[in-house]
N, C-alpha and C positions, 0 to 999 in steps of 0.2 A: 191159834187164837191168842195164846199168851205172847207169842212172838210179835204179833201185830200190836197188842196192847203195850208191850215193853218198848217197841219202836216209837209208838205214839207218845208215851210218857217221856222217852228220851228226847224226842224232837221238841216237845213242848218245853221241857226243862232247859234244853240247849238254847231255845229261842228266848226264854225268860232270862237266862243268864246273859245272853248277848245283849238284850235290851237293857238289862241292869248295868252291864259294863259300859254300854254306850251312854246311858244317862249319867253314870259316874264320871265318865270322861268329859261330858258336856259341862258338868258342874265344877270339875276340878281343873280342867285344861282349857276348854274353849271359853269358859266364863272368866274373863280377865277383869270384869267390871267396866270394860269399855267396848263391848260388843254391841253395836247399835241395835240390832233386832232383839237381842236378849234384854237390853236395858229398857227399850220401849215396852216390851212385854211386862217386865217387872213394874214399870210405871203404871200400866193398865191394871194389873192385878193387885198392886199394893196400895195405891193412893187414888184410884178412880172408882166411881160407882155410877150406876144408872140413875139418871135424874128422873124426878117425878114428871117433869114436863118433856114430852118427846121432842119439842122444838129445841130444847137445850141438849138433849141426847145423853150426855154424861157430865159429871162434875167431880171435883175433888172430894175425897172423904175428909170431913172436918177432923182436925187434930190428928193427922196421920203423918208418918215419917218414913223415909226410905233413903238409901244411898243409890244414886242413879248417875251413870256416866261419870263416875269418879267424884261426885260432889254430894254432900248431904242436902236433902230436901225436907223442909218442914212445912206442913200445911196447918194454918191456924184454924180456930173454931168457926171462922166464916168460910172455910174452904179455899183460902187464898195462900199463895206462897208469899207471905208477908209477915212482918213482925207480929208478935202476939199482943196486939193492941186492940183486940176485939171490942167494938163499941166505944172506942176512944174518939171523942169528938173535940179533944183539946186543941188540935192544930187549927190555926185560923184559916188555913188554905189547903184544900184537898184536890189532888189531881187523880183521876181514875183512869188507868190504862186498860183498855180492852184488847185482847189479842189471843194468839195461839201459843205454841211451844216457844216461839222466838221471844214473845213478851214474857212468858213464864221464865225463860232463861235456861233452856235445856243445855245441860253440860257446863253451866256457869255457876260459881258460888253465888249465893243470894246477895252478898254485899257488892258483887261486881255486875249485877244485872243493870239494864238501862234504868229501871224504876228506882233502884237504890242509889245509883250514881246521881240521878236527877235530884233525888231527895237530899243528897249531900251538897250538891252544887247550886241548886236554885235559890236557897235562902240568901246567899250573898248578892245575887243579881236582882232578886225581887225585894229584898229588904224585909222579909218576914219569914216565919217558920212555914215549912211546906211539908205536907204528907203526900207521898206518891204511892198510891195503892195499886199493887200488881194484880190485875184481874185476869192474867193470862192462863189459859188452860190448853194443854196439848191436844191437837187434833180438832180444835174448834175451827169452823169457818165463820164468815162474817154473820150469817144468819143466826148461828148458834150464839155468837157473842152478843148480838143485839137482844136475843131472847133472854140471855142471862142478865143483861143490863136491866131489862124491864122488870124481871122478877126480883133481882138482888141489888144490882148496882145503883139504881136510882134512889133506893132507900138509904144509901150511904151519903147522900147529899153532897155530891162532888161540886167543886167550883169550876172544874174544867174536865172534859172528857176527851181522851186521846184514843181514837180508833186506829190501832196498829194493824195495817194491812200487809199481807204477804200474798204472793201470786197464786198460791193454792187455795186461797179463801173463796174462790168461785167454784170449788168442788161441791157436789151434792152433800146434804146432811146425811151422815151414815146412820143406818138403823142398828141399834145395839143387838149383837148376836147373843144367842143362848150360850151361857158359859157352863161348861162341864168341869168335873173335878180335874180331868187331865189338862184342861186349859190353864189351870192355876198352879199345877205341880210339876209338869214335865218340861224340863229344859230341852230335852231331846226333841220334843215335838216342835218347838220353836226353830231349832236348828234345821231339822229336816224340812219343814215347810219353807223356810227361807232358801234352802238349797234347791228344793224342787222349783220354786218360783224363779230362781236365777237360771236354772237349766231350761225351764220353759221359755224364758225370754230369749235365751241364746239359740234355742232350736227353732222356735216358732216366730221369733221376732216380736215386735210391738212398736208402738209409736215412740219416736225419739222424744227425749224429755222436753226439748224445746217445743216440738210440735204439740206435745201433750198439754203443756201450759198455755200455749197460744190458743189451742182449740177450746179451752175453758171459757174464753172470752169472745167466742163467735156470737153474733147477735141473737141466735135462737137457742143458745146453750142455757139449759134450765138453771144451772148453778149461778151463772152470771146474772140472769134475770132476778133470781132470789137475792143475790148480793146487792143489786141496785135497789130493789124494794126495801131491803133491810137498812141500807144506809140512809135512804130517804125517810124511813120510819124513825131511825135514830135521830136524824137531824130535826124532825118535827117534834119529837119528845124533848130534845135538848132546848129547842127554841121555846116551846111552851113553858119550860121550867127555868128559862133564862140562864141556861148553862152553855158556855162556849164549847164548840166541838172542833177538833182538829183531826183530819185524816192524815196519818203518817204512813208513807209507803216504804216498806223495807225491801231492799233489793235481793234478788236471788244471787247468791255469792259464788256460784260455780264459774261464771264468766262475766267479767265486768267491762272489758274494753275490746271490741265494741259490745255494748250491753244489748242482749238479744230481745229484750222485752220492753223497749221504748214505747211501742204502740199500745201495749197493755197499760203502762203508766199513764199514757196520754188519755186513755179511756177513763181511768179512775180519776185523773185530774179534772177532766171535762165534767164528769158526774158531780164532783165536789163543787165545781164552779156553778153548775146548774142549780145546786142546792144552796148556794151562797155559803159554803163551808170552806174553811181554810184547808189547803192541801200542802203537805211538805214531803218532798222526796228525799230519802236518805242516801240515794246513790252517790251524790257528791261527797258524802262523808267517807266513802271507801274507795273512790276512784283513785287510781295510782298505786293501790295496794296489790300485792300478790294474793290472788284468791285463796290459795291453800293455807296461807298464814292467818286467815280470818275464820277458819273452820274449827269446830270442836275436835274433830279428827279428820284424817284424809277421806275416809269413806262417808263421813257425816258432816255436810256443809252447813249445819246450824252455826250461827254467829258465836264465836268464842268470846272470852273475856275482853280481848283486845278490840274485837269488832264492837262489842257492847260499849266500850269506852269511847270509840270513835263516834258511835251513834249518839251517845249522851252528850259528848262535848259539842257536837253539831247542833243538838236540840236546845241547849241551854240559852244561847242568845235569842233564839226564835221564841221560846216560851217566855223569856223575860220581857220581850217586846209585847207579846200577845197579852200577857197578864198585867202589864203596866203601860197602857197606851200613851200615857203622858210622857214616857221616856222616849 
């Protein structure tokens, strides 16, 4: 009996030590500050919280900070990755950008995001001070962005709304999962689940990433139907409040020539035309570029600082004309 007990204790102790050593290795060796899955997990547990409105799903924790994907991230009291100018209505002209992690500026210093670049560049072309509010939140789809706008964004009294669209915005709205203590503490859990998912895909296969994105826009796809309804709702709200709306279509940067999602862009453009909303494709801003030179890291094709610069430079003359019709 003592032998069995001793063996059990030894086995449990050995397992605990092995787990502890693996966790230590994940924190000190694997975690370089640029591991995509770890950084996204840190983003979720450090500066996100469940929203009161299930249509929004989650939001940023007000007045939170973190270092993510090699850059410092500060969230102001309004839950925005924006300057601490909460309640500041001094700017004569406000542009509100709705979007996901691309608008948020994943892996990009705040002053190099599209919103901050536009805020620096637009005053010269528009002849007035401009405040560009970054309403981007990672893992939002269009339906969540419009729900957030209804609850929070409209009260900011924007003079222009930019709905920044990415191809995965037609995904279903995620249901917040129950968060246990190990979900917020164990680096090893993130690494293991990421590895298991990779092995599963290699062994059992799965849809090609191009097919996956294209299938999101099939006529009967629930997410695409919700996206269409949400954009129509946003257009109606903006029209009722006399706020110009622009739909800005950000390209998927893994493959640019030939671009594999022209048909998806055509659907979004046609929807905007039906709603009498201006549509802008940012694909021309990056065509001719080597895709990997536009990514935050090679495994993470979020637009990097250089891509954000190209996008902002492309948008400046368009916004200048939109905001100053007499020009």
